[in-house]
N, C-alpha and C positions, 0 to 999 in steps of 0.2 A: 525652435519649434515653439509655435503659439500656444500660450495658456490653455486654451479652450480644447485644442487637439490632445495636449498631455493629458489633461483631466478626463477627456474620454477614453484615452487608452488605459488610463489606470483603473477607470470604474468597471472597465469590462473584463477585471480579474478579480478574484478572491482569495485570498491566502488561507487555505484550509489548515496548514501548520508550516512555519518557519523555523527551520532550527538555528539556534546562535548559542553563545556560550552560557547566556542566562536561560534557555529554554526549560520551562516546566514540563516534566514528563510522566507527571501524575495521571494523565488521562490516556497513556499508552500501556497495554497490558501484553504479557508473553501467553501464547495458547499454543502448546507444542503437543507432541503425540502422547505424553503421558495421560491425557484425558481418555486414551483407549489402551493402556498398558506399555506404551513406548517409553524410551529413555534418551529421546533427543533434549539437547540443552541450547538455550540462546538466552540473549539478554538485549536489551534497548538502553544505550549509555550516550553519552556526549564524547565525540573524538575530541583530541587536543584543539581543533581549529573550530569547535562549537557544531560540528554536523552531527545528526543522528548517527548511529553506528548499531545496527542490527546485526549481532554475529553470535555464532556459535557452531554446534555439530548436530549435523543429521544422523542419528543411528537408525538402522534397520532391525536391531534388536527388538524382541516381544511384539512383533508384528508392528513396529514403529516407522518411521519414515518423513516426517515433516516437523517444521519448526515454523511459528508465524508471530508476528507483532501486529496489533491492532491499536488504533487511536479512536476513540469515542468522541466524535465530533459534532455529535446532535445536530446537523443541519435539516431542518424540516421542509426547506422549500429552496431548491437549486435549479428549478426549471429554465431559469434563464441562460444557463451553461450548457456549453456543447461539449467541452472536454476538460479532462484532467491534464495540467502539465506537472511533470515529474523532474526534478534535477536530481539525479541519483550517480553514485559511482560503485559499481559492483566488482567482482573478482572474476567476471566471465562466464559466470554461471547463470541459469535461467531461474527468475523468480517469477511468481504470481502477483500482480496487484488483485486486492480483494475489497470489495466494497459491500456494504450491507445497506439496503434502502430503508429497512424498518427493523428495528430491534426486535420485534418478534417473530421475524422470519427466520424460519430453519436454514434456508439456503444463503448463499453469497452469490456475488456476480464478480467474475473473473477475467482478467486479460493478461496474456502471456508478455514477459519482460525479458530481452535478452541483453545481458549486460557486457561490456567490452573490456572492463578494467580501467576505463578513462571515465572522467565525468561525462555525462550524458544529460540533455534534455530531451525528455521524451513527452508527445503529446498522444494521450490514449483519448479517442472519441468515446463518449459515454454509451452511445448506442450500439458499440461493439462489444460491450462486457456480456458475457454469457453466463446463465445462471448453472450453478454448480452445489452440488452436496455431497460430502465425504469422496469428493474425487470424481464423481459421476456427472456428467453433462445433464442436464433437466431438459424435459420437453416442455419447456413454459417459456414466454416470450423474454427478450433481451432486456436489460437495464432499461427501465423508463425514464431514469434521470429526475424524478420529482422529489426525492429526499434522499439524504447520505446521512446515515446514523454512525457509520464507522468506515474506516478506510484502513488499508494495512497491505503487509506483504507476507508472503509464504514460500518458503522452499520445500519442495517435495519432488527431486529428480529421480528418484528410485535407485540412488546408491548411497553408500555411507560417504559424507564429505564435511569439512569444515567450511564454513563461509563467513563472508563479511559484505554487507552492503551499506554504504553510507549513503544518507539522506540529508538533502539540503533543503528541499522545499516542495510542498504539494499545493498546487494552486488550483483553482477552478477558471476556467476561460469561457468566454461567450464565443 
């Protein structure tokens, strides 16, 4: 492959977060249904291979039912990118990708991810992320792709369940 072509291919990607054995998890935070009285539990750690591991138990007790992890990436201008590429290994369960464009927004933008139990590389077009607040779809425009202050994953399938989502990388793609 010629060097110019290789450079062009690399410059069309931006790594939002790549997990590895030395990855720093301090900008990742857990937000579970305890914010509304629920008792679901989750954590983000590194698995033995250095992949991110978002795992826990979703409980429906006390009107609960969700667990989430969020990464504060603070990207103020991502207009050149059209999609988000995720390399994940789920447990066959459904998860939501969640993005917050601006820190002050009360809502997030979501896209449903169906995992297979195997490693998957999923490409999510940014213009297909739907606005949501407290589980309700909002009647406002879809994600505009200007900024990305936060990216994360949520599980809320309406059932009590144990879950595990391995995350290798989150990458913006032109």
